[in-house]
N, C-alpha and C positions, 0 to 999 in steps of 0.2 A: 503494500500499500504506499502510495506517495504521501509525503508531508506537504501541507499547504499552511501558509501564514494567515491568520485571522486576527484582526484587531477588534477587541471588544471594548466599547466605550460605554461606561455605566450611565453617563448622561444620556446617551442614545437609548439605552434600555429603559431608563426612566421616562423619557418621552414616549417611547413606544407603549408602555404600560399606561401611561396617562390617557393617551387617545383611546386605547382599548377599553380602559375602565369607563371613561366618559361615554363611549358608545353604549355601555351596558348599563348606564344610569348611576355610576358612582363618581364621586368627585373627591379623590384623594388629596391630601395635603402634600406639599413639596417635601417635607420631612418623611412621609410615609412612602413617597415614590423613591426617595433616595435609598431607603431601607429595602424596598422591594428589588431595586436594581442591584444593590450590594448582595442581597440574598441570592438573586439569580446568578450573578457572576460567581459567587462561592459554590453554587450548585454545579455550574459547568466545570469548575476547576476540580470538584470532588469526584465528579463522574469521568474525569479525564477527557472531556470534550475539548478543553483548552488547557494550556499551561499558563501559569502566571509568570510574567517576566517584568523586570524593572523597566520603566521607560527609557533609562539610559543605555539599555543594551540595543 
């Protein structure tokens, strides 16, 4: 299997969840969205879907 580079931006995740939740009738706070984005990122790392790297690398 070949390796590809994927860049995950938690701000982009938060924006995605905001739009999806609003479509479903929910209006989350900015703090809630940041938490959801962080949890999503941690889930992807835990499931080995992505590897966490420092931005300096």
